[in-house]
KOLMI-421351 format. One record per residue: y, x, z of N, C-alpha, C, O in turn; residue in three letters. Coordinates in Angstrom, 1 decimal. Example, Ala and Ser with C-alpha at 12.3 -4.5 7.8 and 13.67 -1.06 7.14 Angstrom:
! KOLMI-421351
ATOM     n.py     n.px     n.pz    ca.py    ca.px    ca.pz     c.py     c.px     c.pz     o.py     o.px     o.pz    aa
ATOM     -5.7     13.2      7.8     -4.5     12.3      7.8     -3.3     13.2      7.8     -3.3     14.2      8.5   ALA
ATOM     -2.2     12.8      7.1     -1.1     13.7      7.1      0.0     12.9      7.9      1.1     13.4      8.0   SER
***
This chain:
! KOLMI-421351
ATOM     n.py     n.px     n.pz    ca.py    ca.px    ca.pz     c.py     c.px     c.pz     o.py     o.px     o.pz    aa
ATOM     78.9     90.4     90.6     79.9     91.5     90.6     79.8     92.3     89.2     80.8     92.7     88.7   MET
ATOM     78.5     92.4     88.7     78.4     93.1     87.4     79.0     92.3     86.3     79.6     92.9     85.4   ALA
ATOM     79.0     91.0     86.4     79.6     90.1     85.3     81.1     90.4     85.4     81.8     90.4     84.3   GLU
ATOM     81.7     90.4     86.6     83.1     90.6     86.8     83.5     92.0     86.2     84.6     92.1     85.5   LYS
ATOM     82.7     93.0     86.4     83.0     94.4     85.9     83.0     94.3     84.4     83.8     94.9     83.7   LYS
ATOM     82.0     93.6     83.8     81.9     93.6     82.4     83.1     92.8     81.8     83.6     93.2     80.8   MET
ATOM     83.5     91.7     82.4     84.6     90.9     82.0     85.9     91.8     82.0     86.7     91.7     81.1   ARG
ATOM     86.1     92.5     83.1     87.2     93.3     83.2     87.2     94.5     82.2     88.2     94.8     81.6   LEU
ATOM     86.0     95.0     81.9     85.9     96.0     80.9     86.3     95.5     79.5     86.9     96.2     78.7   ALA
ATOM     85.9     94.2     79.3     86.3     93.6     78.0     87.8     93.3     77.9     88.5     93.7     77.0   GLN
ATOM     88.2     92.5     78.9     89.6     92.0     78.9     90.6     93.1     79.2     91.6     93.2     78.5   VAL
ATOM     90.4     93.8     80.3     91.4     94.7     80.7     91.6     96.0     79.9     92.7     96.5     79.8   GLY
ATOM     90.6     96.4     79.2     90.7     97.7     78.5     90.6     97.5     77.0     90.9     98.4     76.3   THR
ATOM     90.2     96.4     76.5     90.0     96.2     75.1     88.8     96.8     74.5     88.6     96.8     73.3   GLY
ATOM     87.9     97.4     75.4     86.7     98.0     75.0     85.6     96.9     74.7     85.6     95.9     75.3   HIS
ATOM     84.7     97.3     73.8     83.6     96.4     73.5     82.7     96.5     74.7     82.6     97.5     75.4   SER
ATOM     81.9     95.4     75.0     81.0     95.4     76.1     79.8     96.4     75.9     79.1     96.7     76.8   PRO
ATOM     79.7     96.9     74.6     78.6     97.9     74.3     79.0     99.3     74.8     78.1    100.1     74.8   ARG
ATOM     80.2     99.5     75.2     80.5    100.8     75.8     79.9    101.0     77.1     80.0    100.1     78.0   VAL
ATOM     79.1    102.0     77.2     78.3    102.2     78.5     78.9    103.4     79.2     78.9    104.5     78.8   HIS
ATOM     79.5    103.1     80.4     79.9    104.2     81.3     79.0    104.2     82.5     78.4    103.2     82.8   LEU
ATOM     79.0    105.3     83.1     78.2    105.4     84.4     78.8    104.5     85.4     80.0    104.2     85.3   GLY
ATOM     78.1    104.1     86.4     78.6    103.1     87.4     79.9    103.7     88.0     80.8    102.9     88.2   ASP
ATOM     79.9    104.9     88.4     81.0    105.5     89.1     82.2    105.6     88.2     83.4    105.2     88.5   GLU
ATOM     82.0    106.0     86.9     83.1    106.1     85.9     83.6    104.7     85.6     84.8    104.5     85.5   ALA
ATOM     82.8    103.7     85.6     83.2    102.3     85.3     84.1    101.8     86.5     85.1    101.2     86.2   LEU
ATOM     83.6    102.1     87.7     84.4    101.6     88.8     85.8    102.3     88.9     86.8    101.6     89.1   VAL
ATOM     85.8    103.6     88.6     87.1    104.3     88.6     88.0    103.7     87.5     89.2    103.5     87.7   VAL
ATOM     87.4    103.5     86.3     88.2    103.0     85.2     88.7    101.6     85.5     89.9    101.3     85.3   HIS
ATOM     87.9    100.7     86.1     88.3     99.4     86.4     89.4     99.4     87.5     90.3     98.6     87.5   LEU
ATOM     89.2    100.3     88.5     90.2    100.4     89.5     91.6    100.8     88.9     92.6    100.3     89.3   THR
ATOM     91.6    101.8     88.0     92.8    102.3     87.4     93.4    101.1     86.6     94.6    100.9     86.7   VAL
ATOM     92.6    100.4     85.8     93.1     99.4     84.9     93.7     98.2     85.8     94.7     97.6     85.5   MET
ATOM     93.0     97.9     86.9     93.5     96.8     87.8     94.8     97.3     88.4     95.7     96.5     88.6   LEU
ATOM     94.9     98.5     88.8     96.2     99.1     89.4     97.3     98.9     88.4     98.4     98.5     88.8   GLY
ATOM     97.1     99.2     87.1     98.1     99.1     86.1     98.5     97.6     85.9     99.7     97.3     85.8   ILE
ATOM     97.5     96.7     85.9     97.7     95.3     85.7     98.5     94.8     86.9     99.4     93.9     86.7   GLN
ATOM     98.2     95.2     88.1     98.9     94.8     89.3    100.4     95.2     89.2    101.3     94.4     89.6   ILE
ATOM    100.6     96.4     88.8    102.0     96.9     88.7    102.8     96.1     87.7    103.9     95.7     87.9   LYS
ATOM    102.1     95.8     86.5    102.8     95.0     85.5    103.1     93.6     86.0    104.2     93.0     85.8   GLU
ATOM    102.1     93.0     86.7    102.3     91.6     87.3    103.4     91.6     88.3    104.1     90.6     88.4   GLN
ATOM    103.5     92.6     89.1    104.5     92.7     90.2    105.9     92.7     89.5    106.8     92.0     90.0   LYS
ATOM    106.0     93.4     88.4    107.3     93.4     87.6    107.6     92.0     87.1    108.8     91.6     87.2   ILE
ATOM    106.6     91.3     86.6    106.8     90.0     86.0    107.3     89.1     87.1    108.3     88.3     87.0   VAL
ATOM    106.6     89.1     88.3    107.0     88.3     89.4    108.4     88.6     89.9    109.2     87.7     90.1   VAL
ATOM    108.7     89.9     90.0    110.1     90.3     90.4    111.1     89.8     89.4    112.2     89.3     89.8   ASP
ATOM    110.9     90.0     88.1    111.9     89.5     87.1    112.1     88.0     87.2    113.2     87.6     87.1   GLU
ATOM    111.0     87.3     87.3    111.1     85.8     87.3    111.8     85.4     88.6    112.5     84.4     88.6   LEU
ATOM    111.6     86.1     89.7    112.2     85.7     91.0    113.7     86.0     91.0    114.4     85.2     91.6   SER
ATOM    114.1     87.0     90.2    115.5     87.3     90.2    116.4     86.6     89.2    117.6     86.8     89.1   ASN
ATOM    115.7     85.8     88.4    116.5     85.0     87.4    117.3     83.9     88.0    116.9     83.3     89.0   LEU
ATOM    118.5     83.7     87.4    119.3     82.6     87.9    118.6     81.3     87.5    117.8     81.2     86.6   LYS
ATOM    118.9     80.2     88.3    118.2     78.9     88.1    118.4     78.3     86.8    117.5     77.6     86.3   LYS
ATOM    119.5     78.6     86.1    119.8     78.0     84.8    119.3     78.8     83.6    119.6     78.4     82.5   ASN
ATOM    118.6     79.9     83.8    118.2     80.7     82.7    117.0     80.1     82.0    116.1     79.4     82.7   ARG
ATOM    116.9     80.3     80.7    115.8     79.8     79.9    114.7     80.8     79.9    114.9     82.0     79.7   THR
ATOM    113.4     80.3     80.0    112.3     81.2     80.0    111.3     80.7     79.0    111.1     79.5     78.8   VAL
ATOM    110.7     81.6     78.2    109.8     81.3     77.2    108.4     82.0     77.5    108.4     83.1     78.1   TYR
ATOM    107.4     81.3     77.1    106.0     81.9     77.2    105.5     82.2     75.8    105.6     81.4     74.9   ARG
ATOM    105.0     83.4     75.7    104.4     83.8     74.4    103.0     83.3     74.2    102.2     83.4     75.1   GLN
ATOM    102.8     82.7     73.0    101.5     82.2     72.7    100.5     83.5     72.6    100.9     84.4     71.9   GLN
ATOM     99.4     83.4     73.2     98.4     84.5     73.2     98.1     84.9     71.7     97.8     84.0     70.9   GLN
ATOM     98.1     86.2     71.5     97.7     86.8     70.2     98.7     86.3     69.1     98.2     86.1     67.9   ASN
ATOM     99.9     86.1     69.4    100.8     85.5     68.4    102.3     86.0     68.7    102.5     86.5     69.8   SER
ATOM    103.2     85.8     67.8    104.6     86.1     68.0    105.3     84.8     68.2    106.6     84.7     68.0   ASN
ATOM    104.7     83.7     68.6    105.3     82.4     68.8    105.6     82.2     70.3    104.7     82.5     71.1   ILE
ATOM    106.8     81.8     70.6    107.2     81.6     72.0    107.5     80.1     72.2    108.0     79.4     71.3   PHE
ATOM    107.1     79.6     73.4    107.3     78.2     73.8    108.2     78.1     75.0    108.0     79.0     75.9   PHE
ATOM    109.0     77.2     75.1    109.9     77.0     76.3    108.9     76.7     77.5    108.0     75.9     77.4   LEU
ATOM    109.2     77.3     78.6    108.4     77.2     79.8    109.3     76.9     81.0    110.5     77.3     81.0   ALA
ATOM    108.7     76.3     82.0    109.4     76.1     83.3    109.4     77.3     84.1    108.3     77.9     84.4   ASP
ATOM    110.5     77.8     84.6    110.6     79.1     85.3    109.8     79.0     86.6    109.1     80.0     86.9   ARG
ATOM    109.9     77.9     87.3    109.2     77.8     88.6    107.7     77.8     88.4    106.9     78.4     89.2   THR
ATOM    107.2     77.1     87.4    105.8     77.0     87.1    105.3     78.4     86.7    104.2     78.9     87.1   GLU
ATOM    106.1     79.1     85.8    105.7     80.4     85.4    105.7     81.4     86.6    104.8     82.3     86.6   LEU
ATOM    106.6     81.3     87.5    106.7     82.1     88.6    105.4     81.9     89.5    104.8     82.8     90.0   LEU
ATOM    105.1     80.6     89.7    103.9     80.3     90.5    102.6     80.8     89.9    101.8     81.4     90.6   SER
ATOM    102.5     80.6     88.6    101.3     81.2     87.9    101.2     82.7     88.0    100.2     83.2     88.2   GLU
ATOM    102.4     83.3     87.9    102.4     84.8     87.9    102.0     85.3     89.3    101.3     86.3     89.4   SER
ATOM    102.5     84.6     90.3    102.1     85.0     91.7    100.6     84.8     91.9    100.0     85.6     92.6   LYS
ATOM    100.1     83.7     91.4     98.6     83.4     91.5     97.8     84.5     90.8     96.8     85.0     91.3   ASN
ATOM     98.3     84.9     89.6     97.6     86.0     88.9     97.6     87.3     89.7     96.6     88.0     89.8   ILE
ATOM     98.8     87.6     90.3     98.9     88.8     91.0     98.0     88.8     92.2     97.4     89.8     92.6   LEU
ATOM     97.9     87.6     92.9     97.0     87.5     94.1     95.5     87.7     93.6     94.8     88.4     94.4   ASP
ATOM     95.1     87.1     92.5     93.8     87.3     92.0     93.5     88.8     91.7     92.4     89.3     92.0   GLU
ATOM     94.4     89.4     91.0     94.3     90.8     90.7     94.1     91.7     92.0     93.3     92.6     92.0   LEU
ATOM     94.9     91.4     93.0     94.9     92.1     94.2     93.5     91.9     94.9     92.9     92.8     95.5   LYS
ATOM     93.0     90.7     94.8     91.8     90.3     95.4     90.6     91.1     94.8     89.7     91.6     95.4   LYS
ATOM     90.6     91.1     93.4     89.6     91.8     92.7     89.7     93.3     93.0     88.6     94.0     93.2   GLU
ATOM     90.9     93.9     93.1     91.0     95.3     93.4     90.4     95.6     94.8     89.7     96.6     95.0   TYR
ATOM     90.7     94.7     95.8     90.2     94.9     97.1     88.7     94.8     97.1     88.0     95.5     97.9   GLN
ATOM     88.1     93.9     96.4     86.7     93.7     96.3     86.0     95.0     95.8     85.0     95.4     96.3   GLU
ATOM     86.6     95.6     94.8     86.1     96.8     94.2     86.2     97.9     95.3     85.3     98.7     95.5   ILE
ATOM     87.4     98.0     95.9     87.6     99.1     96.9     86.6     98.9     98.0     86.0     99.9     98.5   GLU
ATOM     86.4     97.7     98.5     85.5     97.4     99.6     84.1     97.7     99.2     83.3     98.3    100.1   ASN
ATOM     83.7     97.4     98.0     82.3     97.7     97.6     82.0     99.1     97.5     80.9     99.6     97.8   SER
ATOM     83.1     99.9     97.1     82.9    101.4     97.0     82.8    102.0     98.4     82.1    102.9     98.7   GLU
ATOM     83.6    101.4     99.4     83.5    101.9    100.8     82.2    101.7    101.4     81.6    102.5    102.1   LYS
ATOM     81.6    100.5    101.1     80.3    100.2    101.6     79.2    101.1    101.0     78.2    101.5    101.7   THR
ATOM     79.4    101.4     99.7     78.4    102.3     99.1     78.5    103.7     99.7     77.5    104.4     99.8   LYS
ATOM     79.7    104.2    100.0     79.8    105.6    100.5     79.3    105.6    102.0     78.9    106.7    102.4   THR
ATOM     79.3    104.5    102.7     78.8    104.5    104.1     77.3    104.6    104.1     76.7    105.1    105.1   LYS
ATOM     76.7    104.1    103.1     75.2    104.1    103.0     74.6    105.4    102.8     73.4    105.6    102.8   LYS
***
C-alpha cells in the first residue's frame, strides 16, 4: 500500500518522492487527487461514448504534441478500464481509512 501511495504521489501530483507529508495529509491529498482523476476519466469515457461511429479519434503521445490515429472502441475500452482502476484505488484508500478509524 505504501508503494501505491508513493506512486500516486509521484504520478498524480507531479511531486517528487522526496516530499514528505504526514500520513493523514498524504491520504487526504491522494484521495483528492484520485477524485479529480476519476472526474476527468468519467468525462473522457462520456465523450468517447457519445461520439458517432464514423468520427476520427487521436491519441496524444505522452509528453509530446504528437497525435496518432486511434481506434475509438479500443480507446473507450481502455478509458473504462482506467476509470475502474481509479475507482478501485479510491475505494481501497477509503476502506483503509475506515478500518483505521475503527481501531
